[in-house]
MILOGU-695940 format. One line per field, with one value per residue (C-alpha): residue in three letters; residue number from 1; x, y, z. Coordinates in steps of 0.1 Angstrom, whole numbers. Example, Ala and Ser with C-alpha at 12.3 -4.5 7.8 and 13.67 -1.06 7.14 Angstrom:
BEGIN
residuo	[ala|ser]
num	[1|2]
xx	[123|137]
yy	[-45|-11]
zz	[78|71]
//
This chain:
BEGIN
residuo	[met|ser|gln|ala|ser|glu|ile|gln|met|leu|glu|leu|lys|leu|ala|ala|leu|asp|pro|gly|ala|asp|ala|leu|val|arg|ile|asp|leu|leu|asn|glu|leu|ala|trp|glu|leu|ser|asp|thr|asp|ser|lys|arg|ala|leu|ser|leu|ser|gln|arg|ala|cys|glu|leu|ala|asn|asp|pro|pro|val|gly|gln|ala|pro|tyr|gln|thr|gly|ile|ala|tyr|ser|leu|arg|thr|gln|gly|tyr|val|his|ala|arg|leu|gly|asp|asn|ala|leu|gly|leu|ser|gln|leu|leu|gln|ala|gln|asp|leu|phe|glu|val|leu|gly|tyr|gly|asp|gly|leu|ala|asp|val|leu|asp|gly|ile|ala|gly|ile|tyr|tyr|his|leu|asn|his|phe|pro|glu|phe|leu|asn|tyr|met|his|arg|gln|leu|glu|val|ala|gln|arg|ile|asp|asp|lys|cys|arg|ile|ala|asn|ala|asn|asn|asn|leu|gly|ala|ile|tyr|asn|ser|thr|gly|asp|thr|asn|arg|ala|ile|glu|met|leu|leu|gln|asn|leu|gln|leu|ala|thr|ala|pro|gly|tyr|glu|arg|ile|glu|ser|leu|ala|leu|leu|asn|leu|ala|glu|thr|tyr|leu|gln|thr|asp|asn|thr|glu|arg|ala|leu|asp|val|ile|glu|arg|gly|leu|ala|val|val|gln|asn|ala|gly|phe|asp|ile|phe|glu|ile|phe|ala|his|ser|ile|ala|gly|arg|ile|tyr|leu|arg|leu|asp|arg|val|glu|glu|ala|leu|arg|ala|leu|his|ser|ala|his|thr|leu|ser|arg|thr|val|gly|ser|lys|tyr|asn|glu|ala|gln|ser|leu|leu|tyr|leu|gly|gln|ala|his|ala|glu|leu|gly|gln|ala|asp|leu|ala|leu|glu|tyr|leu|gln|ala|cys|val|ala|ile|ala|ala|thr|ile|asn|ala|ala|trp|glu|leu|gln|asp|ala|his|arg|gln|ala|ala|gln|ile|tyr|glu|arg|gln|gly|asp|leu|gly|asn|ala|leu|glu|his|leu|lys|ala|tyr|his|ala|met|lys|glu|arg|ala|phe|asp|glu|lys|ala|asp|gln|arg|leu|lys|val|leu|gln|val|val|his|asp|thr|glu|thr|ala|lys|lys|glu|ala|leu|ile|ala|gln|leu|arg|thr|gln|gln|leu|glu|asn|glu|ile|trp|glu|arg|lys|gln|thr|glu|ser|ala|leu|gln|ala|val|gln|ala|arg|leu|glu|gln|glu|val|asp|leu|arg|thr|ala|glu|leu|arg|glu|thr|val|ala|leu|leu|gln|lys|glu|ile|glu|val|arg|glu|arg|ala|glu|leu|glu|ile|gln|glu|ile|val|ala|thr|leu|glu|gln|arg|val|ala|ala|arg|thr|asp|glu|leu|ala|thr|phe|phe|asp|leu|thr|leu|leu|ala|gly|gln|glu|glu|thr|leu|glu|ser|val|phe|glu|gln|ala|leu|pro|arg|ile|met|glu|val|thr|arg|ser|arg|ala|ile|cys|ile|his|leu|phe|asp|glu|glu|arg|lys|gly|leu|arg|ile|ala|gly|glu|leu|asn|phe|pro|gln|gly|val|ala|pro|pro|gln|his|ile|ala|gln|trp|asp|val|asp|phe|asp|arg|trp|leu|arg|leu|pro|asn|asp|pro|leu|val|thr|met|arg|leu|ala|glu|thr|thr|leu|ile|pro|glu|glu|leu|arg|phe|his|thr|tyr|gln|thr|cys|leu|gly|ala|gln|ile|lys|ile|gly|ser|arg|val|glu|gly|leu|leu|ser|cys|tyr|arg|phe|thr|ser|arg|gly|phe|gly|val|asp|glu|ile|ala|leu|val|thr|ala|val|ala|glu|gln|leu|gly|met|ile|leu|glu|thr|lys|arg|leu|arg|ile|gln|ala|gly|glu|ile|ala|val|leu|glu|glu|arg|gln|arg|leu|ala|arg|asp|leu|his|asp|ser|val|ser|gln|thr|leu|tyr|ser|leu|ser|leu|phe|ser|arg|ala|ala|arg|glu|ala|ala|glu|asp|gly|asp|thr|ile|arg|leu|asn|his|ser|leu|arg|glu|leu|glu|arg|asn|thr|leu|his|ala|leu|arg|glu|met|arg|leu|leu|leu|tyr|glu|leu|arg|pro|ala|asp|leu|glu|gln|glu|gly|leu|ala|arg|ala|ile|thr|leu|arg|met|asn|ser|val|glu|arg|arg|val|gly|leu|glu|leu|asp|val|arg|trp|pro|glu|leu|pro|pro|met|pro|pro|lys|tyr|glu|ala|glu|leu|tyr|his|ile|ile|val|glu|val|leu|asn|asn|val|val|lys|his|ala|ser|ala|his|arg|leu|ser|val|his|leu|glu|gln|ala|ala|gly|val|leu|his|leu|cys|ile|ala|asp|asp|gly|arg|gly|phe|glu|val|ala|ala|val|lys|ala|lys|gly|gly|leu|gly|leu|arg|asn|val|glu|glu|arg|val|leu|arg|leu|arg|gly|gln|leu|ser|ile|thr|ser|gly|pro|gly|ala|gly|thr|gln|ile|glu|ala|asn|ile|pro|phe|pro|met|glu|val|arg|arg]
num	[1|2|3|4|5|6|7|8|9|10|11|12|13|14|15|16|17|18|19|20|21|22|23|24|25|26|27|28|29|30|31|32|33|34|35|36|37|38|39|40|41|42|43|44|45|46|47|48|49|50|51|52|53|54|55|56|57|58|59|60|61|62|63|64|65|66|67|68|69|70|71|72|73|74|75|76|77|78|79|80|81|82|83|84|85|86|87|88|89|90|91|92|93|94|95|96|97|98|99|100|101|102|103|104|105|106|107|108|109|110|111|112|113|114|115|116|117|118|119|120|121|122|123|124|125|126|127|128|129|130|131|132|133|134|135|136|137|138|139|140|141|142|143|144|145|146|147|148|149|150|151|152|153|154|155|156|157|158|159|160|161|162|163|164|165|166|167|168|169|170|171|172|173|174|175|176|177|178|179|180|181|182|183|184|185|186|187|188|189|190|191|192|193|194|195|196|197|198|199|200|201|202|203|204|205|206|207|208|209|210|211|212|213|214|215|216|217|218|219|220|221|222|223|224|225|226|227|228|229|230|231|232|233|234|235|236|237|238|239|240|241|242|243|244|245|246|247|248|249|250|251|252|253|254|255|256|257|258|259|260|261|262|263|264|265|266|267|268|269|270|271|272|273|274|275|276|277|278|279|280|281|282|283|284|285|286|287|288|289|290|291|292|293|294|295|296|297|298|299|300|301|302|303|304|305|306|307|308|309|310|311|312|313|314|315|316|317|318|319|320|321|322|323|324|325|326|327|328|329|330|331|332|333|334|335|336|337|338|339|340|341|342|343|344|345|346|347|348|349|350|351|352|353|354|355|356|357|358|359|360|361|362|363|364|365|366|367|368|369|370|371|372|373|374|375|376|377|378|379|380|381|382|383|384|385|386|387|388|389|390|391|392|393|394|395|396|397|398|399|400|401|402|403|404|405|406|407|408|409|410|411|412|413|414|415|416|417|418|419|420|421|422|423|424|425|426|427|428|429|430|431|432|433|434|435|436|437|438|439|440|441|442|443|444|445|446|447|448|449|450|451|452|453|454|455|456|457|458|459|460|461|462|463|464|465|466|467|468|469|470|471|472|473|474|475|476|477|478|479|480|481|482|483|484|485|486|487|488|489|490|491|492|493|494|495|496|497|498|499|500|501|502|503|504|505|506|507|508|509|510|511|512|513|514|515|516|517|518|519|520|521|522|523|524|525|526|527|528|529|530|531|532|533|534|535|536|537|538|539|540|541|542|543|544|545|546|547|548|549|550|551|552|553|554|555|556|557|558|559|560|561|562|563|564|565|566|567|568|569|570|571|572|573|574|575|576|577|578|579|580|581|582|583|584|585|586|587|588|589|590|591|592|593|594|595|596|597|598|599|600|601|602|603|604|605|606|607|608|609|610|611|612|613|614|615|616|617|618|619|620|621|622|623|624|625|626|627|628|629|630|631|632|633|634|635|636|637|638|639|640|641|642|643|644|645|646|647|648|649|650|651|652|653|654|655|656|657|658|659|660|661|662|663|664|665|666|667|668|669|670|671|672|673|674|675|676|677|678|679|680|681|682|683|684|685|686|687|688|689|690|691|692|693|694|695|696|697|698|699|700|701|702|703|704|705|706|707|708|709|710|711|712|713|714|715|716|717|718|719|720|721|722|723|724|725|726|727|728|729|730|731|732|733|734|735|736|737|738|739|740|741|742|743|744|745|746|747|748|749|750|751|752|753|754|755|756|757|758|759|760|761|762|763|764|765|766|767|768|769|770|771|772|773|774|775|776|777|778|779|780|781|782|783|784|785|786|787|788|789|790|791|792|793|794|795|796|797|798|799|800|801|802|803|804|805|806|807|808|809|810|811|812|813|814|815|816|817|818|819|820|821]
xx	[920|950|947|970|947|916|932|941|905|889|912|903|866|869|889|863|834|819|818|780|778|756|771|763|783|813|810|809|840|859|851|861|894|901|895|918|945|941|969|992|988|973|975|957|932|924|920|897|875|872|862|836|823|819|800|777|769|763|736|716|688|658|678|688|725|738|740|757|785|790|792|818|839|838|850|881|888|885|907|935|934|938|967|984|982|951|930|906|895|896|874|849|846|844|816|797|801|790|756|751|759|737|708|716|723|756|774|808|812|800|826|854|843|841|877|890|874|888|922|921|912|939|966|952|955|917|913|876|864|887|872|837|842|863|836|810|832|835|798|790|817|803|767|776|799|829|860|884|868|865|902|908|888|909|940|926|918|954|966|945|957|992|985|969|997|982|1009|1004|968|979|1004|979|954|979|992|956|953|985|971|939|959|975|945|947|934|944|977|964|955|989|1007|989|993|1031|1036|1016|1032|1067|1056|1044|1076|1096|1076|1083|1121|1120|1141|1155|1120|1107|1135|1125|1089|1095|1118|1090|1065|1086|1088|1050|1042|1067|1055|1019|1029|1013|1031|1018|1025|1060|1067|1055|1077|1109|1101|1096|1128|1148|1136|1145|1180|1184|1174|1201|1227|1230|1228|1240|1213|1188|1197|1192|1158|1147|1159|1139|1108|1114|1119|1089|1066|1076|1068|1034|1027|1021|1030|1024|1050|1074|1073|1078|1108|1124|1121|1139|1165|1172|1175|1199|1223|1222|1234|1262|1273|1263|1245|1241|1226|1204|1191|1184|1161|1144|1136|1122|1101|1088|1078|1058|1043|1031|1011|993|990|1011|1013|1035|1061|1062|1066|1094|1112|1113|1126|1154|1164|1165|1189|1212|1214|1220|1250|1263|1261|1234|1212|1189|1178|1176|1153|1131|1126|1122|1095|1077|1080|1065|1037|1027|1030|1007|982|982|976|946|931|935|925|889|899|921|893|872|900|906|870|868|900|886|854|873|895|865|848|879|882|846|850|881|864|834|859|877|844|833|867|864|829|842|870|847|825|856|866|834|835|871|861|832|853|884|873|898|928|929|965|961|930|949|978|953|936|970|979|945|947|982|969|940|964|985|955|943|978|977|942|954|984|961|937|966|977|941|939|972|961|927|945|966|935|918|947|946|908|913|939|914|887|909|916|878|872|898|881|847|862|876|842|825|850|841|804|812|833|806|781|804|809|771|768|799|804|782|782|778|810|831|814|822|857|865|843|853|889|876|849|874|897|872|855|889|879|903|880|845|821|788|759|727|695|691|663|639|650|655|692|722|748|783|785|819|846|880|911|902|933|944|922|894|868|832|805|793|758|740|706|697|700|684|648|659|685|659|636|665|676|642|629|646|665|695|729|740|773|792|826|824|818|826|801|772|747|724|748|748|777|791|797|813|850|872|900|880|866|844|818|794|765|744|714|717|683|663|639|623|631|662|683|714|740|773|796|827|853|881|906|904|874|876|843|829|821|789|803|817|784|766|792|788|750|753|777|752|724|747|752|714|713|738|716|686|705|715|679|666|692|683|645|645|658|680|651|644|682|683|651|665|698|679|660|691|708|681|683|721|722|723|759|773|749|779|798|767|765|801|792|765|791|816|788|778|815|819|788|801|835|819|798|830|850|875|886|913|888|862|886|895|858|851|880|868|833|845|866|839|813|835|842|805|798|825|813|777|786|808|781|754|776|785|748|740|772|774|765|799|785|764|787|822|853|862|826|819|850|841|806|821|845|817|794|819|854|843|814|836|859|889|908|912|939|926|946|927|938|918|924|921|891|894|877|847|863|896|877|857|888|904|873|871|909|905|873|889|918|894|874|906|914|879|877|912|935|920|935|929|943|940|955|944|966|959|978|989|1023|1042|1015|1014|987|1002|979|990|968|983|970|985|968|982|997|1006|1033|1029|1045|1023|990|1000|1008|974|958|936|907|909|946|943|915|936|967|945|929|962|977|947|955|992|1003|1027|1016|1038|1027|1047|1036|1046|1030|1022|1037|1006|1002|1011|998|1011|1002|1017|993|999|972|957|972|941|939|975|970]
yy	[815|831|844|817|790|808|808|771|762|782|766|731|739|753|723|699|714|692|707|706|723|753|783|807|786|787|825|831|809|827|860|850|836|867|890|870|870|907|916|887|879|908|893|861|879|901|871|852|882|888|851|855|887|869|840|863|883|852|833|802|810|824|837|873|881|874|909|897|880|911|934|914|909|946|952|931|944|981|975|957|983|1011|993|989|1026|1027|1050|1059|1023|1014|1042|1035|998|1006|1032|1006|981|1007|1012|975|969|998|982|946|957|938|957|938|945|981|988|973|994|1026|1018|1014|1047|1065|1051|1064|1099|1098|1090|1118|1142|1149|1150|1162|1133|1109|1121|1117|1081|1071|1083|1063|1033|1035|1039|1008|988|998|991|955|952|940|946|939|965|990|986|992|1024|1035|1029|1053|1078|1076|1083|1115|1126|1122|1142|1170|1174|1158|1131|1125|1113|1094|1075|1068|1054|1032|1018|1009|990|971|958|947|930|904|881|855|867|904|903|929|953|947|953|986|998|992|1008|1038|1041|1040|1067|1088|1084|1093|1124|1135|1128|1100|1079|1053|1045|1045|1020|996|997|992|962|946|956|941|908|907|915|890|863|870|873|908|918|954|960|946|972|1000|985|985|1021|1034|1016|1032|1066|1060|1049|1080|1101|1083|1088|1050|1054|1018|1002|1027|1017|980|986|1009|984|957|980|988|951|940|968|958|921|930|956|986|1017|1040|1022|1019|1056|1063|1039|1054|1088|1078|1059|1091|1109|1083|1083|1121|1121|1096|1121|1098|1125|1106|1075|1098|1116|1083|1071|1105|1106|1071|1083|1113|1090|1066|1093|1112|1081|1075|1112|1107|1145|1145|1121|1140|1173|1162|1144|1176|1195|1171|1169|1207|1208|1182|1199|1232|1217|1203|1237|1225|1255|1247|1214|1228|1256|1231|1210|1239|1253|1220|1218|1253|1247|1216|1233|1261|1237|1217|1249|1258|1225|1223|1259|1250|1217|1233|1253|1222|1202|1230|1230|1192|1193|1223|1204|1174|1195|1213|1180|1168|1199|1198|1161|1171|1200|1177|1152|1179|1192|1157|1151|1185|1175|1142|1160|1184|1155|1138|1170|1173|1137|1142|1174|1157|1126|1145|1173|1162|1164|1201|1200|1171|1188|1219|1201|1182|1215|1231|1201|1202|1239|1235|1208|1229|1258|1236|1225|1261|1270|1241|1250|1286|1274|1252|1281|1302|1276|1272|1309|1311|1282|1300|1332|1313|1296|1331|1345|1316|1321|1358|1350|1327|1353|1379|1355|1350|1387|1392|1366|1382|1416|1401|1385|1419|1435|1409|1416|1453|1448|1428|1455|1481|1459|1455|1492|1500|1474|1473|1436|1404|1390|1419|1416|1378|1383|1405|1389|1352|1356|1374|1347|1319|1335|1342|1307|1290|1270|1255|1261|1277|1280|1298|1284|1303|1292|1298|1319|1289|1278|1242|1241|1257|1278|1287|1323|1322|1298|1301|1279|1246|1227|1221|1194|1199|1224|1230|1223|1253|1240|1213|1202|1170|1160|1138|1144|1149|1174|1192|1194|1208|1233|1248|1252|1272|1247|1243|1241|1208|1194|1162|1149|1120|1140|1111|1088|1114|1106|1134|1160|1160|1140|1171|1187|1156|1162|1133|1158|1170|1152|1179|1200|1227|1239|1269|1283|1318|1332|1365|1364|1330|1324|1303|1317|1295|1276|1285|1255|1255|1226|1213|1185|1170|1152|1176|1192|1226|1238|1254|1289|1283|1269|1300|1322|1305|1307|1344|1349|1331|1354|1384|1371|1369|1406|1414|1395|1414|1447|1439|1431|1462|1483|1468|1472|1507|1540|1565|1576|1540|1535|1565|1554|1518|1532|1552|1521|1500|1527|1521|1483|1482|1497|1460|1458|1469|1445|1423|1453|1463|1427|1430|1463|1443|1417|1443|1461|1429|1422|1457|1453|1419|1434|1463|1438|1418|1450|1441|1476|1464|1442|1470|1496|1472|1465|1502|1509|1482|1495|1530|1517|1495|1524|1547|1520|1513|1551|1554|1523|1537|1571|1557|1532|1559|1581|1552|1546|1583|1599|1633|1637|1642|1654|1681|1692|1689|1672|1698|1702|1665|1658|1686|1673|1638|1651|1672|1641|1616|1627|1658|1640|1612|1637|1639|1671|1681|1700|1705|1724|1726|1753|1760|1733|1736|1717|1680|1654|1637|1603|1617|1636|1604|1582|1609|1612|1574|1573|1600|1584|1550|1563|1582|1550|1531|1560|1559|1520|1511|1540|1551|1585|1620|1642|1640|1661|1662|1682|1684|1707|1709|1720|1715|1694|1670|1666|1659|1642|1636|1621|1616|1606|1601|1567|1533|1526|1491|1469|1479|1447|1424|1442|1441|1404|1398|1416|1442|1453|1490|1496|1474|1496|1527|1512|1501|1536|1554|1530|1537|1574|1565|1578|1566|1557|1555|1544|1552|1536|1516|1503|1534|1558|1568|1565|1588|1580|1601|1600|1619|1619|1636|1658|1647|1664|1682|1699|1710|1727]
zz	[1121|1103|1069|1054|1069|1055|1020|1022|1034|1006|979|991|990|955|943|958|938|912|876|878|913|919|900|928|953|929|924|962|968|940|954|990|978|956|986|1009|982|974|999|991|954|936|901|911|932|901|879|903|909|871|866|893|877|843|858|878|847|826|844|831|807|824|855|863|868|903|918|950|931|909|939|957|925|918|954|949|914|925|956|936|907|932|949|915|908|885|906|879|871|908|918|890|901|938|932|912|940|965|947|947|983|994|976|987|1023|1029|1055|1053|1016|1019|1047|1025|995|1015|1028|993|981|1011|1003|968|979|1005|979|958|988|985|1023|1025|1004|1023|1057|1043|1032|1062|1086|1066|1067|1105|1109|1088|1107|1140|1129|1120|1151|1130|1152|1123|1101|1130|1135|1098|1100|1130|1109|1084|1112|1124|1089|1086|1121|1108|1076|1094|1119|1150|1153|1190|1184|1154|1174|1202|1177|1160|1193|1203|1170|1175|1209|1191|1163|1186|1179|1151|1117|1123|1104|1079|1108|1125|1092|1085|1120|1120|1086|1095|1129|1113|1088|1117|1137|1106|1102|1138|1133|1157|1132|1157|1169|1132|1123|1151|1141|1103|1109|1129|1103|1075|1093|1098|1062|1048|1071|1060|1023|1018|986|984|1021|1017|989|1014|1041|1020|1007|1043|1055|1026|1036|1072|1062|1040|1070|1091|1063|1059|1021|1011|1033|1019|983|991|1006|978|951|969|968|931|921|940|926|890|899|913|886|909|889|919|941|911|907|944|947|915|932|964|944|925|958|973|943|943|980|969|943|914|894|861|878|899|868|851|880|883|846|848|877|857|828|850|873|843|829|863|873|905|911|943|928|895|912|935|907|886|917|924|887|884|915|899|866|882|902|869|852|827|832|802|816|851|840|821|851|874|852|853|890|896|870|889|923|911|897|929|949|926|929|968|975|983|999|1024|1040|1043|1059|1084|1093|1098|1119|1138|1146|1158|1180|1194|1203|1219|1241|1251|1262|1282|1299|1309|1322|1343|1356|1367|1383|1401|1414|1427|1444|1461|1474|1486|1504|1522|1534|1546|1564|1583|1593|1603|1626|1652|1628|1619|1609|1586|1569|1564|1547|1525|1515|1506|1485|1468|1461|1446|1422|1412|1405|1383|1365|1360|1347|1323|1311|1305|1286|1264|1259|1247|1223|1210|1204|1186|1163|1158|1148|1122|1109|1106|1087|1063|1059|1053|1026|1010|1012|996|967|963|964|937|916|921|911|879|872|878|854|828|830|828|797|781|788|772|742|738|735|715|688|657|648|668|652|666|700|702|689|718|744|739|753|784|790|786|811|838|834|834|803|778|748|742|714|709|687|679|664|627|613|611|646|634|637|654|636|649|661|677|690|706|714|698|689|653|637|662|652|663|637|616|617|637|624|643|680|706|717|754|743|722|752|773|747|738|773|801|822|845|829|814|830|822|832|807|775|751|768|771|744|755|739|701|685|668|702|719|712|724|731|762|792|808|792|806|784|793|774|760|768|761|790|788|751|744|715|716|735|753|755|778|776|799|795|830|846|877|866|873|908|919|917|882|870|883|866|832|835|842|812|791|803|796|760|758|768|741|715|728|725|690|680|695|677|644|649|664|651|668|692|701|708|731|750|754|767|793|803|805|826|852|849|850|886|894|879|913|933|942|955|975|988|999|1017|1036|1046|1058|1077|1094|1102|1116|1138|1151|1158|1177|1198|1205|1213|1186|1175|1150|1131|1134|1118|1090|1082|1082|1059|1035|1037|1027|999|984|987|967|942|938|934|907|888|889|876|849|838|837|815|792|786|781|765|750|714|697|664|681|709|693|708|734|746|747|768|792|797|803|831|846|847|859|870|890|906|919|936|913|913|876|857|821|795|763|738|707|681|643|627|624|602|619|619|633|660|670|673|695|716|723|731|758|772|774|794|817|822|834|858|873|875|885|896|929|921|937|910|872|845|808|784|747|723|687|674|642|627|656|682|717|743|779|806|841|875|910|915|925|891|877|861|824|812|833|822|785|788|804|775|792|770|777|769|738|725|731|713|683|680|682|655|633|635|627|661|688|724|755|790|821|854|885|917|938|913|893|855|826|791|762|725|696|667|632|618|585|555|544|578|579|545]
//
């Protein structure tokens, strides 16, 4: 039965129902009719499914809500909302329907819901999630043996093949679906197959073939009355006409798509049609009209978070403004385009590796099946050869000719297999290069995290008050955790409430509470006992978190307990605007930061309770414990050692040399970090030794031991005030710390001399150097401390450096007046 006949039959059944008929029958009919109308009349389908949901949720007195009716109505509502561009609402309703169908055990509804969820993730370019739901959809459809839904899943599979570059397999899959769709009632499958097939031909630049297919597809969807599919068909046709330079026909098709999308109410399709209309008018030289369409596209795409349309609209607008000479507007749109491009790269960095793995697994399975098929065929050929040999002993010449032909065919197959193997290896090398690039990015991120923990450790030993520690630590924590705002609350003295200890980057009008005295029992149980971190992506709706910490400005919150051993001392709260949430690595990082803050609190408590002797003893104990600060580096050494061993076993000398170089570099880095950390925990006594002796002991303990070649010029200096001498000592040590940690230098010179009432300090190394402006903009903690100390002594600081050119830091500091007299 065709879809139109099915709709007509359902409408007649619904109209024939008596007012007093069974409510469950009415709900089921409403849901069936709404689902049949979802592709032809979205607004009416939405209205009918909402009515069914209301009836199912409002049963007669004494009866429970009709869960089946709720599930099927949510299926239709989620599908229609997603088609109209409201992905967030559609995904929420489909997920609710999924939970109900899994409990009720209705396979047809579950397959439709999984199809809708997969479609949302596909439009969002979240291919790993799309693949997951698509495979689950196919599994359910095959389990209930529903050929229509199996074909629908195959359409999805063709789409992902197209998106991952396997266009040949996509075309093969879609052509199979077209053959299946010749049966009555398969108009939807035929429409999707034709639209996806035209999209695939367009991607492979087979525009003439794409035009034939889309014209056929447009006729099918118009005949069936599929309004959403008709929008897609006009849009694809417009893009094909643009590719063929038939701009006028492209404009007519795109205007049709735009008009129909506004009639249906699909914001996503409206934004897409506006984008292509802007492109078409730009090609016609109608810049003002093109900009009008592109700006309208930007406005709509921004409201529905259509990232690709928004990004491409900014790019095209920037190009038009640049051609007009309006460089200000061109720069504004170009900045917006690059900002969105970088954000999209960050969000997809982890997804890309997952997609490559899935595609790799699929390709591997295909190759294994092909090899098995070739082996079977080869075995059959051998059996056939033996039979032919036994039956043709009299025809020697014929047998010889057959063997020659057979060997020629086998040789061709071998050559083809070798060519395929070469192609596979080339693709594998490209994948490995991409994986290595991703690993390098992760190594850089882990290095930054290790530097943050190292800075927090130094702050715990250097700063006198918690306020000063938090003031300097919060910007570093926010940067490494990629949070938009953070705050720290600690228990008050009676441990009955939480008081604010530090906060950063809250917008104007939004401020964390200074004191929280009441909260939910479950939150109290979580807060007072060591537990896993608390994560929510719906902050405003999470009643477990105290109301004072639920800021409507943010959607995502991650809370980690600040602990000293097993005793909870407070709460670290990290906030983000989006509902993307925190990954497993990010949660582990925030938990470790919270534990580091607990160590800072413990260090502060010990410094208050103990005297100078207790401080010295505690530093020595911490020096032993803090060997673990290079544990991540040592873990990296184990990874590179394993990689070297595997490379040696494989005979891959290039990869072996690379692993050994990385092993040597990381070992030296760990050694330098350890020596510097041990010295920071047990520095020379400045008051007892004096400036010159203290610096000499430092360089003997650290710089000489890590292999630096030293050039020290240190003439006798006049006496200095203790405060002046202490500031100068910390300036020199801070610079030396940066050389040991970051420069990878071989030679280091330290010159300090006094002339004409001015102290001249020059520290230079032959290390790898850096971009001074970039480091200052990033706000490095070490250089900032040096600048602040030089300014406190009323001196002037200059930094000269460049990549691969070493670094030279000079400071000219006037002597105090009482010393010069």
